[in-house]
C-alpha positions as CSV (number, residue, x, y, z in Angstrom):
1,M,-54.4,-36.0,92.4
2,D,-52.0,-35.4,89.3
3,T,-52.0,-37.8,86.4
4,L,-48.7,-39.7,85.8
5,A,-48.3,-37.9,82.8
6,N,-48.6,-34.7,84.4
7,R,-46.0,-35.5,87.3
8,F,-43.7,-37.0,84.5
9,D,-43.9,-33.5,82.9
10,A,-43.3,-31.4,86.1
11,L,-40.3,-33.8,87.0
12,A,-38.9,-33.8,83.7
13,N,-39.1,-29.7,83.8
14,E,-37.7,-29.7,87.2
15,M,-34.7,-31.9,86.1
16,N,-33.9,-29.5,83.2
17,E,-34.3,-26.5,85.5
18,F,-31.9,-28.1,88.1
19,Y,-28.8,-27.5,85.9
20,S,-29.5,-23.9,85.6
21,L,-29.9,-23.3,89.4
22,E,-27.2,-21.7,91.7
23,F,-26.9,-23.4,95.2
24,L,-25.5,-22.0,98.3
25,S,-23.7,-25.0,99.0
26,D,-22.9,-28.2,97.5
27,Y,-24.7,-30.0,99.9
28,D,-27.6,-27.9,98.8
29,E,-27.2,-29.1,95.4
30,Y,-26.6,-32.6,96.2
31,E,-29.9,-32.5,98.5
32,K,-32.0,-31.1,95.5
33,N,-30.5,-33.6,92.8
34,K,-31.3,-36.5,95.3
35,K,-35.0,-35.4,96.1
36,I,-35.7,-35.0,92.5
37,K,-34.6,-38.3,91.6
38,S,-36.2,-39.9,94.5
39,N,-39.3,-38.3,93.1
40,I,-38.5,-40.1,89.7
41,I,-38.3,-43.2,91.2
42,Q,-41.6,-42.8,92.9
43,L,-43.4,-42.0,89.5
44,I,-41.5,-45.0,87.9
45,I,-42.9,-47.4,91.1
46,D,-46.5,-45.9,90.7
47,A,-46.5,-46.3,86.8
48,E,-45.7,-49.6,87.3
49,N,-48.4,-50.1,89.7
50,Y,-50.9,-48.6,87.4
51,G,-49.5,-50.4,84.5
52,D,-48.3,-47.5,82.6
53,T,-45.3,-48.9,80.7
54,S,-44.7,-45.7,78.6
55,I,-44.5,-43.3,81.6
56,R,-42.4,-45.9,83.4
57,E,-40.0,-46.2,80.5
58,G,-40.1,-42.2,80.0
59,A,-39.3,-41.9,83.6
60,V,-36.6,-44.7,83.9
61,N,-35.0,-43.0,80.7
62,L,-35.1,-39.6,82.3
63,L,-33.4,-41.1,85.6
64,F,-30.5,-42.5,83.7
65,D,-30.1,-39.6,81.1
66,N,-29.5,-37.3,83.9
67,T,-27.1,-39.8,85.5
68,G,-23.6,-38.5,84.2
69,C,-21.2,-38.2,87.2
70,Q,-20.1,-40.2,90.1
71,E,-22.0,-38.2,92.4
72,D,-25.3,-38.8,90.6
73,F,-24.7,-43.0,90.4
74,E,-24.0,-42.5,94.1
75,I,-27.4,-40.8,94.5
76,L,-28.8,-43.7,92.7
77,E,-27.3,-46.1,94.4
78,Q,-29.1,-44.9,97.5
79,L,-32.6,-44.9,96.0
80,F,-32.6,-48.3,94.1
81,A,-33.9,-50.5,96.4
82,P,-37.6,-50.2,95.9
83,L,-36.9,-50.8,92.0
84,F,-35.0,-54.1,92.8
85,A,-37.7,-54.9,95.4
86,S,-40.3,-54.7,93.1
87,G,-38.8,-56.3,90.1
88,I,-38.6,-53.3,87.8
89,L,-35.1,-53.4,88.0
90,D,-32.4,-56.1,87.9
91,K,-28.7,-56.4,87.9
92,K,-28.7,-57.0,84.1
93,L,-31.1,-54.4,83.3
94,L,-29.2,-51.8,85.2
95,E,-26.1,-52.8,83.4
96,D,-27.8,-52.4,80.1
97,R,-29.1,-48.8,81.4
98,L,-25.6,-47.6,82.5
99,K,-24.0,-48.6,79.2
100,Q,-26.7,-46.5,77.6
101,S,-26.4,-43.7,79.9
102,P,-24.0,-40.5,80.1
103,L,-21.9,-42.8,82.5
104,S,-20.6,-45.0,79.8
105,R,-18.3,-42.5,78.9
106,W,-16.3,-43.3,82.2
107,S,-16.1,-47.2,81.4
C-alpha cells in the first residue's frame, strides 16, 4: 500500500499535469478534474484517520490552491460531504479557506 506521502506527491503531480492536458471535450476535462479532487479528499480523510496532520493540511491546501473558478467550486460542493461528516471541515473553516484560495478574487 502506498504511503500517505507517496499518495500526496502523486496527486500533487497529477493535479499539476492536469492543467497541461488536452481533452476531447469539456465533459472529459470536468470528469478528470473531479476524479483528482475526489482522490485528494479521500487522502485528506485517510490522513485524518491516521493522525497525519501534515499530510492532511498539505492535501487541504492542494485542494483549495487548485480551486479557482466556479466549475472548480461546483466540483468541491459535490465532494465536501465526507469532510463535513468527519468534522475535518466546518462552515467557518470553509469560509476561511475560500478567502485564502484563488476564489477570493471573485468576492
